[in-house]
C-alpha positions in Angstrom: 7.4 -26.5 -18.4 4.3 -27.6 -16.7 0.9 -26.8 -17.8 -0.5 -23.6 -16.1 2.8 -23.0 -14.7 5.0 -20.0 -15.6 8.2 -18.9 -13.6 9.5 -15.7 -13.4 13.5 -14.7 -13.6 15.1 -12.0 -12.0 18.6 -10.0 -12.2 21.5 -12.4 -12.3 22.4 -11.2 -8.9 19.0 -13.0 -7.6 17.4 -15.7 -10.1 14.8 -16.8 -7.8 11.0 -17.0 -8.4 8.3 -17.8 -6.3 4.3 -18.0 -5.9 1.9 -19.2 -3.3 0.0 -18.0 -0.6 3.3 -17.1 1.3 5.4 -15.5 -1.4 5.2 -11.8 -1.3 4.8 -10.2 -4.9 7.2 -7.3 -5.9 7.8 -5.6 -9.2 11.3 -4.5 -8.0 14.2 -6.0 -10.0 16.6 -8.1 -7.7 13.6 -9.0 -5.4 11.4 -12.2 -5.1 8.6 -12.0 -7.9 5.6 -14.3 -8.1 5.8 -17.3 -10.3 2.9 -17.1 -13.0 0.8 -14.2 -14.1 -0.6 -12.5 -11.6 -4.5 -12.4 -11.8 -6.1 -8.8 -12.5 -9.5 -9.6 -11.2 -11.2 -12.2 -9.5 -12.5 -15.0 -11.8 -16.2 -15.0 -12.4 -17.3 -12.0 -10.5 -18.2 -8.4 -11.5 -19.0 -5.3 -9.5 -22.4 -3.8 -11.1 -23.9 -0.4 -10.3 -27.7 -0.5 -11.1 -29.3 2.9 -11.8 -31.7 4.3 -9.4 -35.4 3.1 -9.0 -34.7 -0.2 -11.1 -36.9 -2.6 -9.4 -35.6 -6.0 -8.2 -37.4 -7.9 -11.2 -35.5 -5.7 -13.6 -32.6 -6.3 -11.8 -32.6 -10.0 -12.3 -33.7 -9.9 -15.8 -30.8 -7.7 -16.7 -28.3 -10.2 -15.0 -29.6 -13.2 -16.7 -27.9 -16.3 -15.9 -25.7 -14.6 -13.4 -26.6 -13.9 -9.9 -26.2 -11.2 -7.0 -23.7 -12.3 -4.5 -23.4 -9.5 -2.2 -24.6 -6.0 -1.6 -21.8 -3.5 -1.3 -23.2 -0.7 0.9 -23.9 1.7 -1.8 -27.7 1.6 -3.2 -27.7 -0.6 -6.3 -24.2 -1.6 -5.9 -23.7 -5.2 -6.1 -21.1 -8.0 -6.2 -22.3 -10.4 -9.0 -21.3 -14.0 -9.5 -21.2 -15.0 -13.1 -22.8 -17.9 -14.7 -19.9 -20.9 -15.1 -17.5 -20.3 -18.0 -18.6 -16.8 -18.7 -16.0 -14.3 -19.6 -15.5 -11.5 -17.0 -14.6 -8.9 -19.6 -17.1 -9.8 -22.0 -19.9 -10.1 -19.4 -19.0 -6.4 -18.1 -19.0 -5.0 -21.5 -22.3 -6.5 -22.3 -24.0 -5.4 -18.9 -22.6 -1.8 -19.5 -24.6 -1.6 -22.3 -27.9 -2.2 -20.6 -29.8 0.9 -20.0 -30.7 0.0 -16.4 -26.8 -0.5 -15.4 -24.7 2.4 -14.8 -21.7 0.5 -15.1 -20.1 -2.9 -14.7 -16.5 -3.5 -14.0 -14.3 -6.9 -12.9 -13.6 -7.3 -9.2 -10.1 -5.9 -9.6 -7.4 -7.1 -7.4 -5.1 -4.7 -5.6 -1.7 -5.8 -4.3 0.3 -4.1 -1.4 2.6 -1.4 -2.4 5.6 -3.1 -0.3 8.8 -4.6 -0.6 8.9 -7.8 1.3 10.8 -7.8 4.8 14.5 -9.1 4.4 16.7 -8.3 7.2 16.8 -7.8 11.2 15.3 -5.1 13.1 16.8 -1.6 13.1 16.4 0.4 16.4 16.2 4.1 14.9 13.2 5.5 13.1 15.2 7.7 10.7 11.9 8.6 8.7 10.8 10.7 11.8 14.3 12.2 13.1 17.9 11.5 12.0 21.1 13.9 12.3 21.1 14.7 8.6 17.5 16.2 8.9 16.3 14.3 5.9 13.2 13.5 7.9 9.6 14.5 8.4 10.7 16.6 11.5 8.2 14.6 14.1 10.0 15.7 17.0 9.4 19.4 16.1 5.8 18.7 15.4 5.4 16.9 18.7 6.3 20.1 20.2 2.9 21.3 19.4 0.9 18.0 19.5 1.7 14.3 19.8 -1.7 13.2 18.6 -5.3 12.7 20.1 -7.5 9.6 20.2 -10.1 11.7 19.1 -8.7 11.4 15.6 -9.7 8.3 13.8 -7.4 6.7 11.0 -8.8 3.7 9.3 -6.1 1.5 7.9 -7.3 -0.6 4.8 -4.9 -3.6 4.7 -4.3 -7.2 5.8 -5.8 -6.6 9.3 -3.8 -5.3 12.3 -2.5 -7.1 15.3 -4.5 -5.0 17.6 -3.5 -6.9 20.7 0.2 -6.0 20.0 1.4 -4.2 23.0 2.4 -1.4 21.3 -0.8 -0.7 19.3 -3.5 -1.7 21.6 -3.7 1.6 23.7 -4.2 3.4 20.4 -6.9 1.1 18.7 -10.2 2.5 18.0 -13.5 0.9 19.6 -16.8 0.5 18.1 -19.2 2.4 20.1 -21.7 -0.4 20.3 -19.8 -3.8 19.6 -16.4 -2.4 21.1 -14.8 -4.2 18.0 -11.3 -2.5 16.9 -12.5 -2.6 13.4 -14.1 -5.1 10.7 -12.8 -8.2 8.8 -14.3 -7.7 5.5 -12.7 -11.1 4.3 -14.0 -13.2 7.0 -17.2 -11.1 7.5 -16.6 -10.8 11.6 -15.4 -8.2 14.1 -12.0 -9.7 14.8 -9.6 -8.3 11.8 -6.4 -9.8 13.1 -3.5 -9.7 10.6 -2.2 -13.0 9.4 0.4 -11.2 7.1 2.4 -8.5 8.9 1.8 -5.6 6.2 -1.1 -4.0 8.1 0.3 -4.0 11.5 3.7 -2.5 10.2 1.5 0.2 8.5 -0.7 0.8 11.6 2.6 1.3 13.8 3.8 4.0 11.7 0.4 5.8 11.8 0.3 5.4 15.5 2.1 3.0 17.7 1.9 4.0 21.1 4.4 6.5 22.3 6.3 7.2 25.7 5.4 3.7 26.9 9.1 2.7 27.2 8.7 -0.3 24.6 9.1 -0.8 20.9 8.7 2.1 18.5 6.3 5.2 18.1 4.3 6.0 15.3 3.9 9.7 13.7 1.2 9.9 16.3 1.9 9.1 19.7 -1.8 8.9 20.6 -4.6 8.2 18.0 -7.3 6.0 17.3 -6.5 3.2 14.6 -9.5 1.5 13.0 -8.5 -2.0 11.6 -10.2 -2.8 8.3 -9.2 -6.3 6.9 -9.8 -6.3 3.1 -7.3 -8.7 2.4 -4.3 -11.3 3.0 -1.8 -11.4 0.3 -3.8 -9.3 -1.8 -7.2 -7.2 -1.7 -10.2 -7.2 -3.6 -12.4 -4.3 -4.9 -15.3 -5.8 -3.2 -13.8 -5.8 0.2 -12.1 -2.5 -0.1 -15.4 -1.0 -1.0 -17.2 -2.4 2.2 -14.2 -1.1 4.2 -14.3 2.3 2.6 -18.0 2.5 3.3 -17.6 1.1 6.9 -14.6 3.6 7.7 -16.7 6.8 6.6 -20.0 5.5 8.1 -18.1 5.3 11.4 -16.2 8.7 11.3 -12.9 8.0 10.2 -11.0 11.2 9.6 -8.0 9.8 7.7 -7.9 6.5 5.4 -4.6 4.9 4.8 -4.4 2.5 1.5 -1.0 0.9 1.0 -2.1 -0.9 -2.0 -2.9 -0.4 -5.8 -3.2 -1.6 -9.3 -3.1 -0.6 -12.8 -6.9 -0.8 -13.2 -9.2 2.2 -12.8 -12.6 0.9 -11.0 -15.6 3.2 -11.1 -17.1 1.8 -8.1 -14.0 2.5 -5.7 -14.1 6.2 -7.0 -17.9 6.5 -6.3 -17.2 5.4 -2.8 -14.3 7.8 -2.3 -16.3 10.6 -3.5 -19.3 9.9 -1.7 -21.4 12.1 0.5 -20.5 10.0 3.6 -16.6 10.2 2.7 -16.4 13.9 1.8 -15.0 14.7 5.1 -12.5 11.9 5.0 -8.9 12.3 3.4 -7.8 9.3 1.6 -3.9 8.6 1.6 -2.7 6.1 -1.1 0.6 4.6 -1.9 2.0 5.3 -5.5 3.3 1.7 -6.1 6.7 0.2 -6.4 7.1 -0.4 -10.3 9.7 2.4 -10.5 7.8 4.1 -13.4 6.5 7.5 -14.4 2.9 7.7 -13.9 2.3 10.1 -17.0 0.0 8.1 -19.2 -3.0 6.0 -19.0 -1.7 2.7 -20.0 -1.5 -0.3 -17.5 2.1 -0.3 -17.2 2.0 3.4 -16.1 -1.2 3.4 -13.9 -1.4 3.3 -10.1 -4.8 3.3 -8.7 -6.4 4.3 -6.5 -3.5 6.9 -5.8 -4.5 8.7 -9.1 -8.0 9.0 -8.7 -7.4 12.7 -7.9 -6.3 13.4 -11.5 -8.8 14.5 -14.0 -10.3 12.2 -16.7 -9.2 10.3 -18.3 -6.5 9.6 -15.8 -8.7 9.9 -13.0 -11.9 10.8 -11.4 -11.3 14.2 -10.0 -11.4 12.8 -6.4 -10.3 15.9 -4.5 -9.9 13.8 -1.1 -7.1 11.8 -2.4 -3.3 12.3 -1.8 -0.8 10.2 -3.6 2.3 9.4 -2.0 5.9 8.3 -3.4 8.8 7.0 -1.2 12.2 8.6 -0.3 15.3 7.4 0.9 17.3 7.9 4.2 19.4 10.0 1.9 16.6 12.3 0.7 16.3 10.8 -2.8 13.4 9.4 -4.5 13.3 5.5 -3.6 14.5 3.7 -6.8 11.5 1.3 -6.6 8.8 4.5 -6.1 6.3 5.5 -8.8 6.6 9.0 -9.8 5.0 11.6 -11.8 4.6 15.4 -11.5 0.8 15.4 -12.2 0.1 11.9 -10.5 2.2 11.8 -7.2 1.8 14.6 -4.9 4.8 14.2 -2.6 7.2 11.8 -1.0 7.7 10.5 2.5 10.3 8.0 3.9 9.7 4.5 2.5 13.4 3.0 2.1 15.7 2.0 -0.5 16.6 -1.0 -2.6 19.0 -2.7 -0.3 19.1 -5.5 2.1 20.2 -3.3 5.0 17.8 -2.9 7.5 19.2 0.6 8.6 17.8 1.9 5.1 14.5 0.6 5.7 11.3 1.3 7.8 10.8 -0.1 11.3 7.5 -0.6 12.6 5.3 -2.9 14.4 4.8 -6.8 13.4 2.5 -9.5 14.8 3.9 -11.7 17.3 4.6 -15.3 16.7 5.7 -18.4 18.7 7.3 -21.4 17.3 4.7 -24.6 17.3 5.5 -26.8 20.2 7.2 -29.9 19.4 8.1 -29.3 16.0 12.0 -29.5 15.1 14.0 -26.8 13.6 16.6 -29.0 12.4 16.5 -31.8 9.9 17.9 -34.6 11.8 16.3 -38.0 12.0 13.7 -38.8 12.9 12.0 -35.6 12.2 12.3 -35.8 8.3 12.1 -38.8 5.9 14.3 -38.3 2.8 14.2 -39.5 -0.7 16.4 -37.0 -2.2 19.0 -39.8 -2.6 19.0 -40.1 1.6 21.3 -37.0 1.9 20.9 -35.1 5.2 22.9 -32.8 6.7 26.4 -31.5 6.0 27.7 -34.9 5.2 27.4 -34.1 1.2 28.8 -30.9 -0.1 27.7 -28.4 -2.4 30.7 -26.9 -4.5 33.5 -26.8 -2.1 32.0 -25.6 1.2 29.5 -27.2 3.8 26.0 -25.8 3.1 24.0 -24.5 6.1 23.1 -20.9 7.2 23.4 -21.6 10.9 23.8 -24.4 13.5 25.4 -27.7 11.9 22.5 -29.4 10.1 20.6 -28.2 6.8 18.3 -30.2 4.5 20.5 -30.9 1.3 20.7 -32.1 -2.0 24.0 -32.3 -3.6 23.9 -31.4 -7.2 25.1 -34.8 -8.5 23.4 -37.6 -10.2 20.4 -37.3 -12.5 16.8 -36.5 -11.4 13.9 -38.4 -13.0 10.7 -36.7 -11.5 9.4 -35.2 -8.5 7.9 -38.3 -6.9 11.4 -39.9 -6.1 13.4 -36.6 -5.1 11.0 -35.4 -2.1 11.4 -35.1 1.6 8.5 -34.9 4.2 8.4 -34.6 8.1 7.5 -37.9 9.7 6.2 -36.3 13.0 3.0 -34.2 12.1 2.6 -30.6 12.8 -0.1 -30.1 15.4 -2.0 -26.7 14.7 -5.0 -27.2 17.0 -6.2 -24.0 18.5 -3.7 -22.0 16.6 -4.0 -19.0 14.4 -2.3 -17.0 12.0 0.5 -19.7 11.0 3.5 -19.4 9.1 6.6 -21.0 7.9 9.9 -19.4 7.9 13.1 -21.0 6.5 16.1 -20.3 4.6 16.8 -21.6 1.1 19.8 -21.7 -1.3 18.9 -22.8 -4.8 20.5 -23.6 -8.0 18.0 -24.8 -11.0 17.7 -24.1 -14.5 15.1 -20.7 -14.3 11.6 -21.5 -15.7 12.4 -25.1 -16.1 13.3 -26.9 -12.9 11.6 -26.1 -9.6 11.9 -26.7 -5.9 8.2 -27.3 -5.0 6.9 -26.9 -1.4 3.7 -28.8 -0.6 1.4 -28.6 2.5 -0.8 -31.8 3.2 -3.1 -33.1 6.1 -2.1 -36.6 5.3 0.8 -38.5 4.6 -0.2 -39.5 0.8 1.3 -38.2 -2.1 0.8 -34.6 -3.0 -1.3 -33.6 -5.7 -0.2 -30.9 -8.4 -1.3 -28.0 -8.2 -3.9 -28.3 -5.3 -1.5 -29.1 -2.5 1.5 -26.6 -3.9 1.9 -23.9 -1.5 5.1 -22.5 -3.0 7.3 -22.9 -5.8 11.1 -21.5 -6.4 12.9 -21.4 -9.6 16.5 -19.9 -10.4 19.9 -19.5 -8.7 20.4 -17.8 -5.6 24.2 -17.2 -6.6 25.3 -19.3 -3.4 23.3 -17.0 -0.7 20.6 -18.2 1.7 17.5 -16.2 1.5 15.1 -15.8 4.5 11.8 -16.6 3.3 8.2 -16.9 4.8 5.2 -19.0 3.6 1.5 -18.5 5.0 0.1 -21.6 6.2 -3.2 -19.8 7.8 -5.5 -21.8 5.9 -4.3 -24.9 7.8 -5.1 -23.3 11.1 -6.5 -25.5 13.7 -5.5 -28.6 11.7 -4.3 -31.6 14.1 -1.7 -32.9 11.5 0.1 -30.9 9.0 2.8 -32.5 6.6 5.4 -30.3 4.6 6.8 -31.9 1.7 9.8 -30.6 -0.5 10.1 -32.0 -3.9 12.8 -31.0 -6.4 11.7 -31.2 -10.0 14.4 -31.2 -12.6 15.2 -31.9 -16.1 16.8 -35.6 -16.4 19.7 -34.0 -18.6 20.7 -31.6 -16.0 23.1 -32.9 -13.3 23.9 -29.4 -11.4 20.4 -28.8 -9.8 20.4 -28.6 -5.8 18.6 -27.0 -2.8 19.5 -26.6 0.5 17.0 -25.6 3.2 17.7 -24.7 6.8 16.5 -22.9 10.0 13.0 -24.1 9.1 10.5 -23.2 12.0 6.3 -23.1 12.0 5.1 -20.3 14.0 1.6 -19.1 14.8 0.2 -15.8 16.2 0.6 -15.2 19.8 -2.1 -13.3 21.6 -1.1 -10.0 23.5 2.4 -10.3 22.0 4.2 -8.2 19.4 7.3 -7.9 17.3 9.0 -5.7 14.9 10.1 -5.5 11.4 12.0 -3.1 9.2 10.7 -3.3 5.4 10.2 -0.9 2.6 8.0 0.4 -0.1 5.8 3.1 -0.7 3.2 1.2 1.7 5.7 2.4 4.3 5.7 5.9 2.7 2.0 6.5 2.9 1.4 5.8 6.6 3.7 8.5 7.3 1.4 10.8 5.3 -1.7 9.5 6.9 -0.1 10.0 10.2 0.7 13.3 9.6 -2.7 14.2 8.6 -3.9 12.6 11.7 -1.5 14.9 13.9 -2.7 18.0 12.1 -6.2 17.2 13.0 -5.1 16.8 16.6 -3.7 20.2 16.4 -6.7 21.7 14.7 -9.8 19.3 14.7 -11.7 22.1 12.6 -9.5 21.6 9.7 -11.4 20.9 6.6 -10.3 18.2 3.9 -9.3 20.6 1.5 -7.4 22.7 4.1 -5.9 19.2 5.8 -4.6 18.4 2.2 -3.3 21.6 1.3 -1.3 21.9 4.8 0.4 18.6 4.2 1.3 19.7 0.6 2.3 23.2 1.1 4.5 22.3 4.2 6.7 19.7 2.3 10.8 20.3 2.2 11.5 21.1 -1.4 14.5 19.0 -2.7 16.2 19.0 -6.1 15.7 15.2 -6.2 11.8 15.6 -6.4 11.6 18.2 -8.6 9.6 17.2 -11.8 9.0 14.0 -10.2 6.3 14.7 -7.6 3.7 17.7 -8.0 5.0 19.5 -4.9 8.6 18.9 -5.4 9.3 17.7 -1.8 9.1 15.4 1.1 6.7 15.3 4.0 7.4 17.8 6.7 5.0 17.2 9.7 6.2 20.3 11.6 5.8 22.6 8.7 2.4 21.3 7.8 1.4 21.8 11.2 2.4 25.6 11.0 0.5 25.7 7.7 -2.5 24.2 9.3 -2.4 26.5 12.5 -1.9 29.8 10.4 -5.2 31.4 10.8 -4.0 35.1 10.1 -4.7 36.6 6.6 -2.5 38.3 4.4 -2.5 41.8 3.4 -2.5 42.7 -0.3 -0.6 45.7 -1.8 -1.0 47.3 -5.2 2.5 48.7 -6.1 2.0 49.6 -9.8 -1.0 51.0 -11.7 -2.0 52.8 -14.6 -2.5 56.6 -14.4 -5.7 57.8 -12.9 -6.9 59.4 -16.1 -5.6 57.9 -19.2 -6.5 57.4 -23.2 -4.9 54.1 -23.1 -7.0 51.0 -23.7 -4.4 49.0 -21.7 -3.7 48.6 -17.9 -1.0 47.2 -16.0 -1.1 46.2 -12.3 1.8 45.0 -10.1 0.9 43.8 -6.5 2.4 41.6 -3.8 1.6 39.9 -0.3 2.6 40.4 2.9 3.1 36.8 3.1 5.7 35.1 1.1 4.3 32.0 -1.1 0.7 33.7 -1.5 -1.2 33.2 -4.6 -3.7 35.9 -5.9 -7.0 36.4 -7.5 -8.2 39.4 -9.5 -11.5 40.9 -10.3 -12.4 43.7 -13.0 -15.3 45.4 -12.7 -18.2 42.9 -11.6 -16.5 39.9 -13.1 -15.6 36.7 -11.3 -12.6 36.3 -9.2 -10.0 34.8 -11.3 -6.6 33.4 -10.5 -3.7 35.9 -11.6 0.0 36.9 -11.2 1.6 40.0 -11.0 2.2 41.8 -13.3 -1.7 41.6 -14.5 -2.2 43.0 -18.0 -5.6 44.1 -19.3 -6.0 44.9 -22.9 -9.0 46.2 -25.4 -10.7 48.3 -22.5 -13.8 50.5 -23.5 -13.7 54.2 -22.3 -15.1 54.9 -18.9 -14.6 54.5 -15.1 -12.7 51.0 -14.2 -12.2 49.2 -11.2 -9.7 46.7 -10.2 -9.5 44.6 -7.1 -6.7 41.9 -6.0 -6.7 39.5 -3.0 -4.0 37.5 -1.6 -4.4 33.9 -0.4 -1.6 32.6 1.7 -0.3 29.0 2.0 -2.9 28.0 4.7 -5.6 29.2 2.3 -6.3 32.2 4.4 -8.0 34.6 2.0 -7.4 38.6 2.5 -10.8 39.8 3.6 -10.1 43.6 2.3 -8.9 43.2 -1.1 -6.9 46.1 -2.5 -8.8 48.2 -4.8 -7.8 50.7 -7.6 -10.2 52.8 -10.0 -9.2 54.8 -13.1 -10.7 56.4 -16.1 -10.1 56.0 -19.7 -11.0 59.0 -21.8 -12.2 58.8 -25.4 
């Protein structure tokens, strides 16, 4: 095994591992997983919060050889770059002991709570409406409101294809610059999406409705604020700036379809800050398929769990944590769950390759690069894989190509000695001049010894030999069990390059004679302005924007809703299902129509006492029974001049002193309407 390189092995049905900028990461068994241990945080960086009134000189003194790299919007909160060779965790612990510093923590990396695309478009949005009614009842909610462009939803993600024909009409616009949001990765006002994840999320929240094209979001009309905080993964430093920007610019709801196992004080402080107290944050619970009950890295999902009390969370009242449901109204197998951690579920898909079980939404529009061949016939490629091109050599007993008549192939015969004499590259350079967001799509069939042998894909700007690992883009290992898998790698770091070369190299143990690979339908494509596509994918990333979209729909119906009432309406409006009982706190799946009804309910309940002690008695005990005119109400009781306390019927008091006593009880309905005239009863205890 090569130094610094580890491969992941999955289920026998799909033993294929990949890494690099284009390989999506998934923790779901049976899906592609990253090669190499995933980084927990950015190397050499910390997020440090100085205490108030610490002067600049004292801050420099506290940091020693480290230096401030960036201010993060909150007074005293800074991104710190450590001195070369410094340990991130040790430095964080040392700085945290300094009395001038409130806390110091790594710049954690968050990953999208998504399952990668794996199939074609699906024409029906079953999460919004389906015959079985295992949906969020969007059409029923639209009878009240279809949304409002006065409601702003921030999407912290990989960016948004804001010129997509199905999104452009619902994009937010900065009142001064006119920008649709902000890119905190490139630090500019063009938060384009080179990944697809953020565009998909934005489409579920609010793709334009009734425009005769594509799909519609939960909101047919809304203002989507694009906040690019990452590409294939996100850093806390960028997420923090996105949160601050969203709240400073009036975002009513923020969707975060990302997460990680590490708790960060800085993120929690930003979410709970004064500028953000009127913003509801909706986060994806994650795709690890675990119960989020303990406080261990294996069973954590942050920031989704920030609503929990310490030590599990930060008691953030404006956070909603969302798991995923299937088309059959079951808990998605990949979805995290937990009765004290996850609030509710929403449509997110199932662990299957069928697009009909996934969530369809908007996707960036791409166009193939002009002049680059999509086949592997000479003179497009030069081969040193034994000169074997096309279907002339067989793999097993069948011709190996996924479509058309030609695939780049290496029959698993002979002995492989090293990478350099078993590689292929294109002869004609790929010209990416003036192009943005470029990707490479291809089909791969592979047989290698897992963790030992690899198919490496290099990207170079010259015809020389590749340098490992500097030029390595993606590496695959394992066995696809005779199937071709559609894969996509990110080439955006080569945007604008006039000459790009792709090199495929098979690295195999000399003693292994059965390894081989087939690659077909290769196409290099780049973003196309004012164009758009659609993809069906799955994950809690897809569930979260259903809830964020529903929250925006509720605010369109009643703009005066407080965050507390907004969150309450979402949680109280769920469809309770046995499949979600004891797995999410509400026991239910999102129902937008029922939540609208809860949000618009302004009629307070009436409280009735239907059981009481005698008006005069010698008993030191008293029992009261009561009910509400509205089903599902909760109650608060008050004895004498004491505080209002939560209670239920029957309510028993013991050890009461002689004299006149007064009891009051009030009902609070699902919409948080409080009975303004509590029921009252008095009685006297004789000596």
